[in-house]
C-alpha positions in Angstrom: -32.9 -40.4 -38.7 -29.8 -40.7 -40.8 -26.3 -40.7 -39.3 -25.7 -37.2 -40.7 -28.9 -35.9 -39.1 -27.9 -37.4 -35.8 -24.5 -35.8 -35.9 -26.0 -32.4 -36.8 -28.4 -32.7 -33.9 -25.6 -33.6 -31.5 -23.5 -30.6 -32.6 -26.5 -28.3 -32.2 -27.2 -29.6 -28.6 -23.5 -29.1 -27.7 -23.5 -25.6 -29.1 -26.6 -24.7 -27.2 -25.0 -26.0 -23.9 -21.8 -24.1 -24.5 -23.8 -20.9 -25.2 -25.8 -21.4 -22.0 -22.6 -21.8 -20.0 -21.2 -18.7 -21.5 -24.3 -16.7 -20.6 -24.3 -18.0 -17.0 -20.6 -17.2 -16.5 -20.4 -13.9 -18.3 -21.6 -11.9 -15.3 -19.5 -13.8 -12.7 -15.9 -13.2 -14.0 -13.5 -12.2 -11.2 -12.6 -8.6 -10.9 -9.2 -7.6 -12.2 -6.5 -6.5 -9.7 -5.6 -2.8 -9.7 -2.8 -0.9 -8.0 -3.8 2.1 -5.9 -1.2 4.7 -5.0 -0.8 7.6 -2.7 1.8 10.3 -3.0 2.3 9.9 -6.7 5.9 10.2 -7.8 6.9 12.9 -5.4 5.4 11.5 -2.2 3.5 12.9 0.7 5.8 14.9 3.1 5.8 14.1 6.8 8.0 15.6 9.5 9.7 12.7 11.3 11.9 12.4 14.4 15.5 11.2 14.2 18.1 10.4 16.8 20.5 13.3 17.5 18.8 15.9 15.2 15.6 17.9 15.1 12.5 16.5 13.2 13.1 16.4 9.5 11.0 16.1 6.3 10.5 12.6 4.8 8.7 12.0 1.5 6.4 8.9 1.8 4.9 7.0 -1.1 2.4 4.2 -0.6 0.7 1.6 -2.8 -1.6 -1.4 -2.5 -3.2 -4.0 -4.7 -7.0 -4.6 -4.6 -9.8 -5.5 -7.0 -10.7 -2.8 -9.6 -14.3 -3.0 -8.4 -15.9 -4.5 -5.3 -19.5 -5.8 -4.7 -21.4 -3.9 -2.0 -21.0 -5.3 1.6 -18.2 -7.6 0.5 -14.8 -7.7 2.2 -11.4 -7.3 0.7 -7.9 -7.5 2.2 -5.4 -5.6 0.1 -2.1 -7.2 -1.0 1.4 -6.0 -2.0 1.1 -3.2 0.6 4.2 -1.0 0.7 5.9 2.1 -0.5 9.1 4.1 0.2 10.5 6.8 2.4 13.1 9.3 1.1 15.2 11.8 3.0 17.1 14.6 1.3 20.9 14.9 0.9 20.7 17.6 3.6 19.1 15.2 6.2 21.6 12.5 5.2 24.4 14.9 6.0 22.9 15.6 9.4 22.7 11.9 10.2 26.3 11.4 9.0 27.4 14.3 11.3 25.9 12.5 14.3 27.5 9.2 13.3 24.7 7.2 11.7 25.1 5.4 8.4 22.3 2.8 8.3 18.8 1.8 9.1 16.4 -1.1 9.5 13.1 -1.7 11.2 9.3 -2.1 11.1 6.7 0.5 10.1 3.1 1.0 11.2 1.0 3.0 8.6 -2.5 4.1 9.7 -5.1 4.3 6.9 -8.6 5.7 6.7 -11.6 5.1 4.3 -14.5 7.4 3.5 -17.0 4.6 2.9 -17.3 1.2 4.5 -15.3 0.0 7.5 -11.8 -1.2 8.2 -11.0 -4.2 10.5 -8.2 -2.3 12.1 -6.8 1.3 11.8 -3.3 0.5 10.6 -1.2 -1.7 8.4 1.4 -3.1 10.9 4.6 -5.0 10.6 5.7 -3.5 7.3 9.3 -4.3 6.7 12.1 -1.8 6.3 15.1 -3.9 5.3 18.6 -3.2 6.6 20.4 -0.6 4.5 23.9 0.9 5.0 23.9 4.1 3.2 26.4 5.1 0.5 28.2 8.4 1.2 26.2 11.5 0.4 23.0 12.2 -1.6 19.4 11.4 -0.7 18.4 8.1 0.8 15.4 6.0 -0.2 14.3 3.0 1.8 11.6 0.5 0.7 8.7 -0.4 2.9 7.0 -3.7 2.1 4.4 -6.2 3.3 5.9 -9.5 4.5 4.5 -12.7 5.9 4.4 -11.3 9.4 2.6 -8.1 8.4 -1.0 -7.5 9.4 -3.2 -5.7 6.8 -6.6 -4.2 7.5 -9.6 -5.8 5.8 -12.0 -3.4 4.2 -15.7 -4.1 4.1 -17.5 -2.2 1.4 -20.6 -0.1 2.1 -24.0 -1.7 1.6 -24.9 0.6 -1.3 -23.2 1.1 -4.7 -20.9 4.0 -5.2 -17.2 4.4 -4.6 -14.7 4.5 -1.7 -11.4 6.1 -1.2 -8.6 4.9 1.1 -6.2 7.5 2.4 -3.0 7.9 4.5 -3.6 9.7 7.8 -1.9 12.6 9.5 0.6 10.4 11.3 2.7 7.2 11.0 5.4 5.5 13.1 8.2 3.1 12.8 10.3 1.0 15.3 13.7 1.5 13.9 17.4 0.8 14.6 20.0 3.2 13.3 23.6 1.9 12.7 26.4 3.7 14.4 29.3 3.8 12.0 32.1 4.2 14.6 31.0 1.1 16.7 28.9 -1.0 14.4 26.2 -1.1 17.0 22.5 -0.8 16.2 20.6 1.8 18.3 16.8 1.4 18.8 14.7 4.4 17.9 10.9 5.0 17.7 10.3 7.4 14.7 7.1 9.4 14.9 5.9 11.3 11.8 3.2 13.9 11.4 1.9 15.2 8.1 3.5 18.4 7.0 1.0 21.3 7.0 0.9 23.0 3.6 -1.4 25.4 1.7 -3.1 23.9 -0.1 -3.2 20.7 2.0 -1.4 17.6 0.7 -3.5 15.0 -1.0 -3.1 11.8 1.0 -5.7 9.7 -0.9 -5.0 6.5 -2.7 -5.9 6.9 -6.4 -8.1 5.9 -8.1 -11.2 5.5 -5.9 -12.6 1.9 -5.6 -15.9 1.4 -7.4 -18.5 -0.3 -5.3 -21.1 -2.2 -7.4 
């Protein structure tokens, strides 16, 4: 065999090997990460308890990152779990009237799923960073997953289809409110219940998660 023939044969063998590797790995590529959201841009409205005033509406948004598809019977722990809570300028004025101008704390957010199972019923230890409010207007605080948070693991059902995660009818937070006159932080357990509307509010995370 000539040197040119040997080189041609070598190239052909290499090309065949590369092609085989491509075929073997084509079906095993990792799923992409998608962001799933509940509440859209306006949020899901809950009625929440506050110190010194009656329960007031709070608009909650929520998001999480997870694969854009999940094999049947596999388990996934979402990441980047968080959202926001917004009170209106009216509620802000009520808090100002009773002397509070800041907040900080930890939130617990129960979740549900319509297919498969969750390792625990709530995301716990979500951080609400310390915020001293500016004067007047609505107030939005961020809620975010941190190193000490505990996030439920979801195990997909055994058959292909889809699954939808949802917020539930209640959530809570262990908060501290800042008293402007003294600079002291006062502990407060905030309990929130989903506001009843007609039609009912959509608490589902969108889109649904494909199960393959």
